[in-house]
C-alpha positions, 0 to 999 in steps of 0.5 A: 500500500505504501508503494501504491500511494507513493506511485499515485503521489509522484506524478502530482508531487513532481510538477508541484515542486517545479511549479513552486520553483517557477514562482520562487525565481525573481520576477514575473514568470511570464518574463521567462517566456518573453523578457519585459524589455522585449515584450513590454507588458506581460499581462496578456502573455500571463493570461495566455499561459495561465500564469496570472492566477498564481502557482495554485491556479497554474498547477491546477490548470496544467494538471487538468490539461495533462490528465486529458493528454495535453502537456501544454506548449514549449515556452522557449526551447521550441516556443509555441510547439505542443509539448506532446509532439516533442515528448512523442518524438523523444520518448521512444528513443529513451525507452529503447536506450533503457531497454538496451542498457538493461540487457547487460544488467539482466545478464549480469543479474542472472549470472550472479544468481545462478552460481559463481562468476567466471574468474576475473569477471568481477574485477573487470566490471568493478574497474569499468564501474569506476569510470563516470558516465560523463567520461564514457559518454564523451568518449562515445560521442567522440567515436561516433563523430569521428566515425560518421562525420557529417553523416553522424545524424543518419540512421546508422549513426543514430543507432550507434548513439543509442547502442553506445549510450546503452553501454555507457549506462550499463557499465558506468557508475557501478551499474553492472558491478552493482547489479552483480554484487547486489544479486550475489550478496542477496543469494549468498546471505540467504544460502547461509540460512539453516533451512537451505542446509536442510533442503540440500540434505533432502537433495533439493537445489539452492536456487529453488529454495532461496529465490522465493525469499530473496525475490521481494528484495531483488524486485526492489534492487531491479527498480533501483537499477532502472531508476539509476539508468533513468537518471543517467539517461539525462547526461548520456542523451545530452552528451551523445545528442540522443533525441530523448526525454532526458535531452528535452529535460536538459535543454528545457532546464538550460533555457528555463523552458518550464513548459518542457521541464514540467512535461519531461519531469512528469514523464520520468515521474510516471515511469517511476510510478509504474516501477513502484506499482510493478514492484508492489504487484511482484511482492504481492504475487510472490507472497501469494505463491509462498503462502500457497506452497506446501508447508514443508515443516508439517510434511517433514514432521509427519 
């Protein structure tokens, strides 16, 4: 229930914080769209963008439109353009980037769960994890530019940017090493429990006994890793010039385009909410499976 409530609150809490930030800046919020020295009076502009009713009125109007699928218009990044169009073009790239970045993390997690790792594998991924995403992203961007030159925004180069960005997200800042180490620590700690030793004496496997008990914690770790990738996507997309939601958020922040920032940050909040709901559902399903399994203690006693 806590996760469900948090998932429902996030898409409202994030735009609320950003709205308060807008009104905490010096000057009239409408002056962010068009400075007073260029536009003169901003009263008409404030009314057009729902900025004349204060932060509460603006937030209520924006949330009401967002629920109906209207994320407003860009203030400065591409002034007047529907943010829906910008998000619609950017979101697929971000989702592809995350999906590709999850491949090495998923392989590493499964390998760590299934048994001992190959010799030398752990130190290699730990060394790679020490390199910041910023550094690896700059190297990847330079490689793409040198390889494709003037055609660096063609289809082949765009896919190269996505694959390079995914490798950066999956390896840098301890992403892969954290996934492997965290999974291994969970299973090793559980394998030391007394019931596992008894199960081995019965001829049962370790994984089949430990997995149901570590699965809730493992689901939480997976959610944390995806959020780690999501936050890193902002840097990777900006440096590698991948047209994703993270790049929109970065560009909107630099230009103080809060129309784009509100929508982009809310999309990230919705993804985080979906992950919370998935984790809650996984925990409930695991609890139901464990509860319905045979009571081994009574069977042994009989």
